[in-house]
mmCIF file of the N, C-alpha and C atoms, coordinates in Angstrom:
data_MODEL
# 
_entry.id   MODEL 
# 
loop_
_atom_site.group_PDB 
_atom_site.id 
_atom_site.type_symbol 
_atom_site.label_atom_id 
_atom_site.label_alt_id 
_atom_site.label_comp_id 
_atom_site.label_asym_id 
_atom_site.label_entity_id 
_atom_site.label_seq_id 
_atom_site.pdbx_PDB_ins_code 
_atom_site.Cartn_x 
_atom_site.Cartn_y 
_atom_site.Cartn_z 
_atom_site.occupancy 
_atom_site.B_iso_or_equiv 
_atom_site.pdbx_formal_charge 
_atom_site.auth_seq_id 
_atom_site.auth_comp_id 
_atom_site.auth_asym_id 
_atom_site.auth_atom_id 
_atom_site.pdbx_PDB_model_num 
ATOM 1   N N  . MET A 1 1  ? 49.452 -45.848 255.721 1.00 0.00 ? 1  MET A N  1 
ATOM 2   C CA . MET A 1 1  ? 49.217 -47.213 255.931 1.00 0.00 ? 1  MET A CA 1 
ATOM 3   C C  . MET A 1 1  ? 50.422 -48.217 256.411 1.00 0.00 ? 1  MET A C  1 
ATOM 4   N N  . VAL A 1 2  ? 51.401 -48.052 255.104 1.00 0.00 ? 2  VAL A N  1 
ATOM 5   C CA . VAL A 1 2  ? 52.849 -48.642 255.396 1.00 0.00 ? 2  VAL A CA 1 
ATOM 6   C C  . VAL A 1 2  ? 53.419 -48.071 256.673 1.00 0.00 ? 2  VAL A C  1 
ATOM 7   N N  . LEU A 1 3  ? 53.720 -46.626 256.532 1.00 0.00 ? 3  LEU A N  1 
ATOM 8   C CA . LEU A 1 3  ? 54.514 -45.924 257.384 1.00 0.00 ? 3  LEU A CA 1 
ATOM 9   C C  . LEU A 1 3  ? 54.080 -46.264 258.747 1.00 0.00 ? 3  LEU A C  1 
ATOM 10  N N  . GLY A 1 4  ? 52.836 -46.273 259.049 1.00 0.00 ? 4  GLY A N  1 
ATOM 11  C CA . GLY A 1 4  ? 52.162 -46.759 260.466 1.00 0.00 ? 4  GLY A CA 1 
ATOM 12  C C  . GLY A 1 4  ? 52.532 -48.172 260.719 1.00 0.00 ? 4  GLY A C  1 
ATOM 13  N N  . SER A 1 5  ? 52.300 -48.812 259.750 1.00 0.00 ? 5  SER A N  1 
ATOM 14  C CA . SER A 1 5  ? 52.672 -50.292 260.224 1.00 0.00 ? 5  SER A CA 1 
ATOM 15  C C  . SER A 1 5  ? 54.628 -50.456 260.562 1.00 0.00 ? 5  SER A C  1 
ATOM 16  N N  . ILE A 1 6  ? 55.239 -49.770 259.750 1.00 0.00 ? 6  ILE A N  1 
ATOM 17  C CA . ILE A 1 6  ? 56.801 -49.898 260.054 1.00 0.00 ? 6  ILE A CA 1 
ATOM 18  C C  . ILE A 1 6  ? 56.966 -49.232 261.385 1.00 0.00 ? 6  ILE A C  1 
ATOM 19  N N  . LEU A 1 7  ? 56.002 -48.065 261.769 1.00 0.00 ? 7  LEU A N  1 
ATOM 20  C CA . LEU A 1 7  ? 56.273 -47.329 263.013 1.00 0.00 ? 7  LEU A CA 1 
ATOM 21  C C  . LEU A 1 7  ? 55.783 -48.345 264.066 1.00 0.00 ? 7  LEU A C  1 
ATOM 22  N N  . ALA A 1 8  ? 54.705 -48.928 264.047 1.00 0.00 ? 8  ALA A N  1 
ATOM 23  C CA . ALA A 1 8  ? 54.216 -50.006 265.035 1.00 0.00 ? 8  ALA A CA 1 
ATOM 24  C C  . ALA A 1 8  ? 55.017 -50.961 265.316 1.00 0.00 ? 8  ALA A C  1 
ATOM 25  N N  . VAL A 1 9  ? 55.774 -51.466 264.324 1.00 0.00 ? 9  VAL A N  1 
ATOM 26  C CA . VAL A 1 9  ? 56.594 -52.354 264.382 1.00 0.00 ? 9  VAL A CA 1 
ATOM 27  C C  . VAL A 1 9  ? 57.997 -52.116 265.041 1.00 0.00 ? 9  VAL A C  1 
ATOM 28  N N  . LEU A 1 10 ? 58.583 -51.204 264.756 1.00 0.00 ? 10 LEU A N  1 
ATOM 29  C CA . LEU A 1 10 ? 59.931 -50.585 265.102 1.00 0.00 ? 10 LEU A CA 1 
ATOM 30  C C  . LEU A 1 10 ? 59.948 -49.490 266.098 1.00 0.00 ? 10 LEU A C  1 
ATOM 31  N N  . GLY A 1 11 ? 59.047 -49.436 266.450 1.00 0.00 ? 11 GLY A N  1 
ATOM 32  C CA . GLY A 1 11 ? 58.567 -48.279 267.924 1.00 0.00 ? 11 GLY A CA 1 
ATOM 33  C C  . GLY A 1 11 ? 58.992 -48.746 268.911 1.00 0.00 ? 11 GLY A C  1 
ATOM 34  N N  . PRO A 1 12 ? 58.396 -50.184 269.390 1.00 0.00 ? 12 PRO A N  1 
ATOM 35  C CA . PRO A 1 12 ? 58.748 -50.727 270.673 1.00 0.00 ? 12 PRO A CA 1 
ATOM 36  C C  . PRO A 1 12 ? 59.993 -51.478 270.501 1.00 0.00 ? 12 PRO A C  1 
ATOM 37  N N  . LEU A 1 13 ? 60.804 -51.899 269.489 1.00 0.00 ? 13 LEU A N  1 
ATOM 38  C CA . LEU A 1 13 ? 62.139 -52.358 269.649 1.00 0.00 ? 13 LEU A CA 1 
ATOM 39  C C  . LEU A 1 13 ? 62.930 -50.932 269.574 1.00 0.00 ? 13 LEU A C  1 
ATOM 40  N N  . ALA A 1 14 ? 63.081 -49.969 269.125 1.00 0.00 ? 14 ALA A N  1 
ATOM 41  C CA . ALA A 1 14 ? 63.875 -48.786 269.163 1.00 0.00 ? 14 ALA A CA 1 
ATOM 42  C C  . ALA A 1 14 ? 63.649 -48.231 270.911 1.00 0.00 ? 14 ALA A C  1 
ATOM 43  N N  . GLY A 1 15 ? 62.612 -48.475 271.674 1.00 0.00 ? 15 GLY A N  1 
ATOM 44  C CA . GLY A 1 15 ? 62.314 -48.339 273.080 1.00 0.00 ? 15 GLY A CA 1 
ATOM 45  C C  . GLY A 1 15 ? 63.165 -49.208 273.566 1.00 0.00 ? 15 GLY A C  1 
ATOM 46  N N  . PHE A 1 16 ? 62.943 -50.631 273.299 1.00 0.00 ? 16 PHE A N  1 
ATOM 47  C CA . PHE A 1 16 ? 63.860 -51.490 274.012 1.00 0.00 ? 16 PHE A CA 1 
ATOM 48  C C  . PHE A 1 16 ? 64.943 -51.180 273.686 1.00 0.00 ? 16 PHE A C  1 
ATOM 49  N N  . LEU A 1 17 ? 65.611 -51.031 272.679 1.00 0.00 ? 17 LEU A N  1 
ATOM 50  C CA . LEU A 1 17 ? 67.056 -50.623 272.891 1.00 0.00 ? 17 LEU A CA 1 
ATOM 51  C C  . LEU A 1 17 ? 67.608 -49.383 273.541 1.00 0.00 ? 17 LEU A C  1 
ATOM 52  N N  . GLY A 1 18 ? 66.782 -48.350 273.312 1.00 0.00 ? 18 GLY A N  1 
ATOM 53  C CA . GLY A 1 18 ? 66.893 -47.330 273.729 1.00 0.00 ? 18 GLY A CA 1 
ATOM 54  C C  . GLY A 1 18 ? 67.305 -47.170 275.647 1.00 0.00 ? 18 GLY A C  1 
ATOM 55  N N  . GLY A 1 19 ? 65.948 -47.764 275.931 1.00 0.00 ? 19 GLY A N  1 
ATOM 56  C CA . GLY A 1 19 ? 66.131 -48.427 277.151 1.00 0.00 ? 19 GLY A CA 1 
ATOM 57  C C  . GLY A 1 19 ? 67.077 -49.240 277.645 1.00 0.00 ? 19 GLY A C  1 
ATOM 58  N N  . SER A 1 20 ? 67.210 -50.096 277.104 1.00 0.00 ? 20 SER A N  1 
ATOM 59  C CA . SER A 1 20 ? 68.566 -51.104 277.408 1.00 0.00 ? 20 SER A CA 1 
ATOM 60  C C  . SER A 1 20 ? 70.343 -50.321 277.374 1.00 0.00 ? 20 SER A C  1 
ATOM 61  N N  . MET A 1 21 ? 70.026 -49.293 276.230 1.00 0.00 ? 21 MET A N  1 
ATOM 62  C CA . MET A 1 21 ? 71.308 -48.491 276.241 1.00 0.00 ? 21 MET A CA 1 
ATOM 63  C C  . MET A 1 21 ? 71.550 -47.518 277.461 1.00 0.00 ? 21 MET A C  1 
ATOM 64  N N  . ALA A 1 22 ? 70.437 -46.979 277.977 1.00 0.00 ? 22 ALA A N  1 
ATOM 65  C CA . ALA A 1 22 ? 70.165 -46.149 279.164 1.00 0.00 ? 22 ALA A CA 1 
ATOM 66  C C  . ALA A 1 22 ? 70.487 -46.664 280.512 1.00 0.00 ? 22 ALA A C  1 
ATOM 67  N N  . GLY A 1 23 ? 69.923 -48.132 280.372 1.00 0.00 ? 23 GLY A N  1 
ATOM 68  C CA . GLY A 1 23 ? 70.292 -48.722 281.650 1.00 0.00 ? 23 GLY A CA 1 
ATOM 69  C C  . GLY A 1 23 ? 69.021 -48.402 282.975 1.00 0.00 ? 23 GLY A C  1 
ATOM 70  N N  . HIS A 1 24 ? 69.634 -49.136 283.826 1.00 0.00 ? 24 HIS A N  1 
ATOM 71  C CA . HIS A 1 24 ? 68.720 -48.804 285.091 1.00 0.00 ? 24 HIS A CA 1 
ATOM 72  C C  . HIS A 1 24 ? 69.452 -47.553 286.036 1.00 0.00 ? 24 HIS A C  1 
ATOM 73  N N  . ALA A 1 25 ? 68.558 -46.742 286.629 1.00 0.00 ? 25 ALA A N  1 
ATOM 74  C CA . ALA A 1 25 ? 69.178 -45.518 287.373 1.00 0.00 ? 25 ALA A CA 1 
ATOM 75  C C  . ALA A 1 25 ? 69.399 -46.382 288.721 1.00 0.00 ? 25 ALA A C  1 
ATOM 76  N N  . ASP A 1 26 ? 70.517 -46.153 289.372 1.00 0.00 ? 26 ASP A N  1 
ATOM 77  C CA . ASP A 1 26 ? 70.855 -46.819 290.784 1.00 0.00 ? 26 ASP A CA 1 
ATOM 78  C C  . ASP A 1 26 ? 70.131 -45.557 291.640 1.00 0.00 ? 26 ASP A C  1 
ATOM 79  N N  . GLY A 1 27 ? 69.391 -46.231 292.811 1.00 0.00 ? 27 GLY A N  1 
ATOM 80  C CA . GLY A 1 27 ? 68.825 -45.455 293.593 1.00 0.00 ? 27 GLY A CA 1 
ATOM 81  C C  . GLY A 1 27 ? 67.755 -44.647 293.266 1.00 0.00 ? 27 GLY A C  1 
ATOM 82  N N  . GLY A 1 28 ? 67.449 -43.643 293.948 1.00 0.00 ? 28 GLY A N  1 
ATOM 83  C CA . GLY A 1 28 ? 66.454 -42.620 293.556 1.00 0.00 ? 28 GLY A CA 1 
ATOM 84  C C  . GLY A 1 28 ? 64.871 -43.300 293.545 1.00 0.00 ? 28 GLY A C  1 
ATOM 85  N N  . THR A 1 29 ? 64.020 -42.111 293.652 1.00 0.00 ? 29 THR A N  1 
ATOM 86  C CA . THR A 1 29 ? 62.700 -42.820 293.561 1.00 0.00 ? 29 THR A CA 1 
ATOM 87  C C  . THR A 1 29 ? 61.811 -42.111 292.354 1.00 0.00 ? 29 THR A C  1 
ATOM 88  N N  . GLY A 1 30 ? 62.958 -41.576 291.373 1.00 0.00 ? 30 GLY A N  1 
ATOM 89  C CA . GLY A 1 30 ? 62.090 -41.225 289.950 1.00 0.00 ? 30 GLY A CA 1 
ATOM 90  C C  . GLY A 1 30 ? 62.169 -42.438 289.115 1.00 0.00 ? 30 GLY A C  1 
ATOM 91  N N  . LEU A 1 31 ? 61.577 -42.055 288.103 1.00 0.00 ? 31 LEU A N  1 
ATOM 92  C CA . LEU A 1 31 ? 61.419 -42.886 286.998 1.00 0.00 ? 31 LEU A CA 1 
ATOM 93  C C  . LEU A 1 31 ? 62.750 -43.337 286.322 1.00 0.00 ? 31 LEU A C  1 
ATOM 94  N N  . SER A 1 32 ? 63.136 -44.501 285.875 1.00 0.00 ? 32 SER A N  1 
ATOM 95  C CA . SER A 1 32 ? 64.485 -44.815 285.552 1.00 0.00 ? 32 SER A CA 1 
ATOM 96  C C  . SER A 1 32 ? 64.296 -44.642 284.185 1.00 0.00 ? 32 SER A C  1 
ATOM 97  N N  . PRO A 1 33 ? 65.529 -44.154 283.337 1.00 0.00 ? 33 PRO A N  1 
ATOM 98  C CA . PRO A 1 33 ? 65.716 -44.013 281.999 1.00 0.00 ? 33 PRO A CA 1 
ATOM 99  C C  . PRO A 1 33 ? 64.999 -45.225 281.236 1.00 0.00 ? 33 PRO A C  1 
ATOM 100 N N  . LEU A 1 34 ? 65.247 -46.346 281.850 1.00 0.00 ? 34 LEU A N  1 
ATOM 101 C CA . LEU A 1 34 ? 64.919 -47.726 281.011 1.00 0.00 ? 34 LEU A CA 1 
ATOM 102 C C  . LEU A 1 34 ? 63.297 -47.888 281.131 1.00 0.00 ? 34 LEU A C  1 
ATOM 103 N N  . PHE A 1 35 ? 62.452 -47.480 282.105 1.00 0.00 ? 35 PHE A N  1 
ATOM 104 C CA . PHE A 1 35 ? 61.098 -47.312 282.016 1.00 0.00 ? 35 PHE A CA 1 
ATOM 105 C C  . PHE A 1 35 ? 60.478 -46.262 280.981 1.00 0.00 ? 35 PHE A C  1 
ATOM 106 N N  . LEU A 1 36 ? 61.508 -45.404 280.901 1.00 0.00 ? 36 LEU A N  1 
ATOM 107 C CA . LEU A 1 36 ? 61.114 -44.054 280.229 1.00 0.00 ? 36 LEU A CA 1 
ATOM 108 C C  . LEU A 1 36 ? 60.918 -44.496 278.709 1.00 0.00 ? 36 LEU A C  1 
ATOM 109 N N  . TRP A 1 37 ? 62.312 -45.056 278.274 1.00 0.00 ? 37 TRP A N  1 
ATOM 110 C CA . TRP A 1 37 ? 62.518 -45.475 276.938 1.00 0.00 ? 37 TRP A CA 1 
ATOM 111 C C  . TRP A 1 37 ? 61.211 -46.481 276.471 1.00 0.00 ? 37 TRP A C  1 
ATOM 112 N N  . MET A 1 38 ? 61.481 -47.221 277.147 1.00 0.00 ? 38 MET A N  1 
ATOM 113 C CA . MET A 1 38 ? 60.511 -48.661 277.106 1.00 0.00 ? 38 MET A CA 1 
ATOM 114 C C  . MET A 1 38 ? 58.677 -47.880 276.864 1.00 0.00 ? 38 MET A C  1 
ATOM 115 N N  . PHE A 1 39 ? 58.386 -47.297 277.532 1.00 0.00 ? 39 PHE A N  1 
ATOM 116 C CA . PHE A 1 39 ? 57.164 -46.562 277.622 1.00 0.00 ? 39 PHE A CA 1 
ATOM 117 C C  . PHE A 1 39 ? 56.920 -45.660 276.239 1.00 0.00 ? 39 PHE A C  1 
ATOM 118 N N  . GLY A 1 40 ? 57.907 -44.812 276.141 1.00 0.00 ? 40 GLY A N  1 
ATOM 119 C CA . GLY A 1 40 ? 57.915 -44.288 275.085 1.00 0.00 ? 40 GLY A CA 1 
ATOM 120 C C  . GLY A 1 40 ? 57.869 -44.925 273.291 1.00 0.00 ? 40 GLY A C  1 
ATOM 121 N N  . GLY A 1 41 ? 58.570 -46.057 273.276 1.00 0.00 ? 41 GLY A N  1 
ATOM 122 C CA . GLY A 1 41 ? 58.665 -47.257 272.588 1.00 0.00 ? 41 GLY A CA 1 
ATOM 123 C C  . GLY A 1 41 ? 57.228 -47.867 272.235 1.00 0.00 ? 41 GLY A C  1 
ATOM 124 N N  . LEU A 1 42 ? 56.602 -47.964 273.462 1.00 0.00 ? 42 LEU A N  1 
ATOM 125 C CA . LEU A 1 42 ? 55.275 -48.593 273.287 1.00 0.00 ? 42 LEU A CA 1 
ATOM 126 C C  . LEU A 1 42 ? 54.306 -47.438 272.876 1.00 0.00 ? 42 LEU A C  1 
ATOM 127 N N  . VAL A 1 43 ? 54.333 -46.126 273.372 1.00 0.00 ? 43 VAL A N  1 
ATOM 128 C CA . VAL A 1 43 ? 53.361 -45.411 272.846 1.00 0.00 ? 43 VAL A CA 1 
ATOM 129 C C  . VAL A 1 43 ? 53.555 -44.974 271.316 1.00 0.00 ? 43 VAL A C  1 
ATOM 130 N N  . LEU A 1 44 ? 54.836 -44.615 270.868 1.00 0.00 ? 44 LEU A N  1 
ATOM 131 C CA . LEU A 1 44 ? 55.010 -44.783 269.502 1.00 0.00 ? 44 LEU A CA 1 
ATOM 132 C C  . LEU A 1 44 ? 54.327 -46.188 268.587 1.00 0.00 ? 44 LEU A C  1 
ATOM 133 N N  . GLY A 1 45 ? 54.598 -47.081 269.102 1.00 0.00 ? 45 GLY A N  1 
ATOM 134 C CA . GLY A 1 45 ? 54.184 -48.467 268.376 1.00 0.00 ? 45 GLY A CA 1 
ATOM 135 C C  . GLY A 1 45 ? 52.663 -48.183 268.229 1.00 0.00 ? 45 GLY A C  1 
ATOM 136 N N  . ALA A 1 46 ? 52.179 -47.964 269.518 1.00 0.00 ? 46 ALA A N  1 
ATOM 137 C CA . ALA A 1 46 ? 50.330 -47.619 269.786 1.00 0.00 ? 46 ALA A CA 1 
ATOM 138 C C  . ALA A 1 46 ? 50.059 -46.708 268.609 1.00 0.00 ? 46 ALA A C  1 
ATOM 139 N N  . ILE A 1 47 ? 50.723 -45.257 268.365 1.00 0.00 ? 47 ILE A N  1 
ATOM 140 C CA . ILE A 1 47 ? 50.585 -44.483 267.517 1.00 0.00 ? 47 ILE A CA 1 
ATOM 141 C C  . ILE A 1 47 ? 50.603 -44.928 265.908 1.00 0.00 ? 47 ILE A C  1 
ATOM 142 N N  . GLY A 1 48 ? 51.421 -45.774 265.898 1.00 0.00 ? 48 GLY A N  1 
ATOM 143 C CA . GLY A 1 48 ? 51.655 -46.382 264.160 1.00 0.00 ? 48 GLY A CA 1 
ATOM 144 C C  . GLY A 1 48 ? 50.698 -47.283 264.063 1.00 0.00 ? 48 GLY A C  1 
ATOM 145 N N  . ALA A 1 49 ? 50.266 -48.269 265.109 1.00 0.00 ? 49 ALA A N  1 
ATOM 146 C CA . ALA A 1 49 ? 49.165 -49.155 264.934 1.00 0.00 ? 49 ALA A CA 1 
ATOM 147 C C  . ALA A 1 49 ? 47.838 -48.601 264.582 1.00 0.00 ? 49 ALA A C  1 
ATOM 148 N N  . VAL A 1 50 ? 47.648 -47.280 265.084 1.00 0.00 ? 50 VAL A N  1 
ATOM 149 C CA . VAL A 1 50 ? 46.366 -46.578 264.910 1.00 0.00 ? 50 VAL A CA 1 
ATOM 150 C C  . VAL A 1 50 ? 46.397 -46.121 263.565 1.00 0.00 ? 50 VAL A C  1 
ATOM 151 N N  . ILE A 1 51 ? 47.602 -45.497 263.039 1.00 0.00 ? 51 ILE A N  1 
ATOM 152 C CA . ILE A 1 51 ? 47.775 -44.820 261.792 1.00 0.00 ? 51 ILE A CA 1 
ATOM 153 C C  . ILE A 1 51 ? 47.635 -45.981 260.807 1.00 0.00 ? 51 ILE A C  1 
ATOM 154 N N  . ALA A 1 52 ? 48.251 -47.166 261.125 1.00 0.00 ? 52 ALA A N  1 
ATOM 155 C CA . ALA A 1 52 ? 48.052 -48.049 259.981 1.00 0.00 ? 52 ALA A CA 1 
ATOM 156 C C  . ALA A 1 52 ? 46.542 -48.600 259.811 1.00 0.00 ? 52 ALA A C  1 
ATOM 157 N N  . ILE A 1 53 ? 45.727 -48.625 260.954 1.00 0.00 ? 53 ILE A N  1 
ATOM 158 C CA . ILE A 1 53 ? 44.463 -49.233 261.026 1.00 0.00 ? 53 ILE A CA 1 
ATOM 159 C C  . ILE A 1 53 ? 43.803 -48.449 260.236 1.00 0.00 ? 53 ILE A C  1 
ATOM 160 N N  . THR A 1 54 ? 43.896 -46.873 260.667 1.00 0.00 ? 54 THR A N  1 
ATOM 161 C CA . THR A 1 54 ? 43.355 -45.821 260.041 1.00 0.00 ? 54 THR A CA 1 
ATOM 162 C C  . THR A 1 54 ? 43.364 -45.747 258.555 1.00 0.00 ? 54 THR A C  1 
ATOM 163 N N  . GLY A 1 55 ? 44.512 -46.016 257.871 1.00 0.00 ? 55 GLY A N  1 
ATOM 164 C CA . GLY A 1 55 ? 44.833 -45.961 256.649 1.00 0.00 ? 55 GLY A CA 1 
ATOM 165 C C  . GLY A 1 55 ? 44.276 -47.358 255.882 1.00 0.00 ? 55 GLY A C  1 
ATOM 166 N N  . GLY A 1 56 ? 44.132 -48.602 256.958 1.00 0.00 ? 56 GLY A N  1 
ATOM 167 C CA . GLY A 1 56 ? 43.304 -49.565 255.815 1.00 0.00 ? 56 GLY A CA 1 
ATOM 168 C C  . GLY A 1 56 ? 42.219 -49.578 255.815 1.00 0.00 ? 56 GLY A C  1 
ATOM 169 N N  . LEU A 1 57 ? 41.350 -48.988 256.858 1.00 0.00 ? 57 LEU A N  1 
ATOM 170 C CA . LEU A 1 57 ? 39.969 -48.414 256.815 1.00 0.00 ? 57 LEU A CA 1 
ATOM 171 C C  . LEU A 1 57 ? 39.794 -47.510 255.561 1.00 0.00 ? 57 LEU A C  1 
ATOM 172 N N  . ARG A 1 58 ? 40.275 -46.355 255.662 1.00 0.00 ? 58 ARG A N  1 
ATOM 173 C CA . ARG A 1 58 ? 40.036 -45.270 254.465 1.00 0.00 ? 58 ARG A CA 1 
ATOM 174 C C  . ARG A 1 58 ? 40.421 -46.330 253.251 1.00 0.00 ? 58 ARG A C  1 
ATOM 175 N N  . TRP A 1 59 ? 41.451 -46.919 253.004 1.00 0.00 ? 59 TRP A N  1 
ATOM 176 C CA . TRP A 1 59 ? 41.585 -47.408 251.632 1.00 0.00 ? 59 TRP A CA 1 
ATOM 177 C C  . TRP A 1 59 ? 40.364 -48.450 251.234 1.00 0.00 ? 59 TRP A C  1 
ATOM 178 N N  . THR A 1 60 ? 39.844 -49.553 252.193 1.00 0.00 ? 60 THR A N  1 
ATOM 179 C CA . THR A 1 60 ? 39.098 -50.193 252.036 1.00 0.00 ? 60 THR A CA 1 
ATOM 180 C C  . THR A 1 60 ? 37.684 -49.434 251.672 1.00 0.00 ? 60 THR A C  1 
ATOM 181 N N  . ARG A 1 61 ? 37.403 -48.652 252.557 1.00 0.00 ? 61 ARG A N  1 
ATOM 182 C CA . ARG A 1 61 ? 36.090 -47.848 252.184 1.00 0.00 ? 61 ARG A CA 1 
ATOM 183 C C  . ARG A 1 61 ? 36.444 -47.272 250.664 1.00 0.00 ? 61 ARG A C  1 
ATOM 184 N N  . ALA A 1 62 ? 37.498 -46.667 250.575 1.00 0.00 ? 62 ALA A N  1 
ATOM 185 C CA . ALA A 1 62 ? 37.572 -46.160 249.245 1.00 0.00 ? 62 ALA A CA 1 
ATOM 186 C C  . ALA A 1 62 ? 37.476 -46.989 248.072 1.00 0.00 ? 62 ALA A C  1 
ATOM 187 N N  . ARG A 1 63 ? 37.765 -48.114 248.257 1.00 0.00 ? 63 ARG A N  1 
ATOM 188 C CA . ARG A 1 63 ? 37.927 -48.982 247.413 1.00 0.00 ? 63 ARG A CA 1 
ATOM 189 C C  . ARG A 1 63 ? 36.413 -49.876 246.944 1.00 0.00 ? 63 ARG A C  1 
ATOM 190 N N  . HIS A 1 64 ? 35.929 -50.009 247.981 1.00 0.00 ? 64 HIS A N  1 
ATOM 191 C CA . HIS A 1 64 ? 34.088 -50.318 247.849 1.00 0.00 ? 64 HIS A CA 1 
ATOM 192 C C  . HIS A 1 64 ? 33.207 -49.203 247.388 1.00 0.00 ? 64 HIS A C  1 
ATOM 193 N N  . SER A 1 65 ? 33.326 -47.792 248.021 1.00 0.00 ? 65 SER A N  1 
ATOM 194 C CA . SER A 1 65 ? 32.661 -47.063 247.094 1.00 0.00 ? 65 SER A CA 1 
ATOM 195 C C  . SER A 1 65 ? 32.872 -46.941 245.575 1.00 0.00 ? 65 SER A C  1 
ATOM 196 N N  . ARG A 1 66 ? 34.157 -47.250 245.344 1.00 0.00 ? 66 ARG A N  1 
ATOM 197 C CA . ARG A 1 66 ? 34.626 -47.172 243.757 1.00 0.00 ? 66 ARG A CA 1 
ATOM 198 C C  . ARG A 1 66 ? 33.764 -48.222 243.269 1.00 0.00 ? 66 ARG A C  1 
ATOM 199 N N  . GLN A 1 67 ? 34.023 -49.350 243.704 1.00 0.00 ? 67 GLN A N  1 
ATOM 200 C CA . GLN A 1 67 ? 33.287 -50.698 243.074 1.00 0.00 ? 67 GLN A CA 1 
ATOM 201 C C  . GLN A 1 67 ? 31.717 -50.456 242.876 1.00 0.00 ? 67 GLN A C  1 
ATOM 202 N N  . ALA A 1 68 ? 31.281 -49.656 243.988 1.00 0.00 ? 68 ALA A N  1 
ATOM 203 C CA . ALA A 1 68 ? 30.010 -49.438 243.916 1.00 0.00 ? 68 ALA A CA 1 
ATOM 204 C C  . ALA A 1 68 ? 29.304 -48.679 242.945 1.00 0.00 ? 68 ALA A C  1 
ATOM 205 N N  . ARG A 1 69 ? 30.229 -47.450 242.819 1.00 0.00 ? 69 ARG A N  1 
ATOM 206 C CA . ARG A 1 69 ? 30.056 -46.346 241.835 1.00 0.00 ? 69 ARG A CA 1 
ATOM 207 C C  . ARG A 1 69 ? 30.012 -47.126 240.346 1.00 0.00 ? 69 ARG A C  1 
ATOM 208 N N  . SER A 1 70 ? 30.928 -48.049 240.248 1.00 0.00 ? 70 SER A N  1 
ATOM 209 C CA . SER A 1 70 ? 31.119 -48.618 239.056 1.00 0.00 ? 70 SER A CA 1 
ATOM 210 C C  . SER A 1 70 ? 29.903 -49.615 238.556 1.00 0.00 ? 70 SER A C  1 
ATOM 211 N N  . GLU A 1 71 ? 29.379 -49.926 239.583 1.00 0.00 ? 71 GLU A N  1 
ATOM 212 C CA . GLU A 1 71 ? 28.510 -51.339 239.387 1.00 0.00 ? 71 GLU A CA 1 
ATOM 213 C C  . GLU A 1 71 ? 27.085 -50.378 239.084 1.00 0.00 ? 71 GLU A C  1 
ATOM 214 N N  . THR A 1 72 ? 26.848 -49.233 239.587 1.00 0.00 ? 72 THR A N  1 
ATOM 215 C CA . THR A 1 72 ? 26.085 -48.235 239.474 1.00 0.00 ? 72 THR A CA 1 
ATOM 216 C C  . THR A 1 72 ? 25.952 -47.908 237.853 1.00 0.00 ? 72 THR A C  1 
ATOM 217 N N  . ASP A 1 73 ? 27.048 -47.479 237.626 1.00 0.00 ? 73 ASP A N  1 
ATOM 218 C CA . ASP A 1 73 ? 27.215 -46.893 236.121 1.00 0.00 ? 73 ASP A CA 1 
ATOM 219 C C  . ASP A 1 73 ? 27.118 -47.826 235.155 1.00 0.00 ? 73 ASP A C  1 
ATOM 220 N N  . GLN A 1 74 ? 27.481 -49.067 235.528 1.00 0.00 ? 74 GLN A N  1 
ATOM 221 C CA . GLN A 1 74 ? 27.195 -50.134 234.590 1.00 0.00 ? 74 GLN A CA 1 
ATOM 222 C C  . GLN A 1 74 ? 25.732 -50.673 234.514 1.00 0.00 ? 74 GLN A C  1 
ATOM 223 N N  . ARG A 1 75 ? 24.905 -50.076 235.567 1.00 0.00 ? 75 ARG A N  1 
ATOM 224 C CA . ARG A 1 75 ? 23.498 -50.900 235.409 1.00 0.00 ? 75 ARG A CA 1 
ATOM 225 C C  . ARG A 1 75 ? 22.579 -49.401 234.649 1.00 0.00 ? 75 ARG A C  1 
ATOM 226 N N  . THR A 1 76 ? 23.097 -48.538 234.766 1.00 0.00 ? 76 THR A N  1 
ATOM 227 C CA . THR A 1 76 ? 22.358 -47.314 234.358 1.00 0.00 ? 76 THR A CA 1 
ATOM 228 C C  . THR A 1 76 ? 22.963 -47.198 232.699 1.00 0.00 ? 76 THR A C  1 
ATOM 229 N N  . GLY A 1 77 ? 23.907 -47.622 232.296 1.00 0.00 ? 77 GLY A N  1 
ATOM 230 C CA . GLY A 1 77 ? 24.385 -47.696 230.858 1.00 0.00 ? 77 GLY A CA 1 
ATOM 231 C C  . GLY A 1 77 ? 25.211 -46.404 230.765 1.00 0.00 ? 77 GLY A C  1 
ATOM 232 N N  . SER A 1 78 ? 25.693 -45.643 231.847 1.00 0.00 ? 78 SER A N  1 
ATOM 233 C CA . SER A 1 78 ? 26.510 -44.194 231.630 1.00 0.00 ? 78 SER A CA 1 
ATOM 234 C C  . SER A 1 78 ? 27.836 -44.830 231.395 1.00 0.00 ? 78 SER A C  1 
# 
């Protein structure tokens, strides 16, 4: 969850920095390095966000199931 959050924040920043350093290609009809770096950073940021959200959901579900199991044990006296 923490690593996903860090990747979600730093991925687009790294893409912007790499794209700024690569610059824009003069002429040509292909994709410019600026676009490729920025797009790659956005993709990495999206992957990081998915990892962070998935980790948060798993953590929340585990916490709630542990609390429910604890309450059931208290009611039954086990």
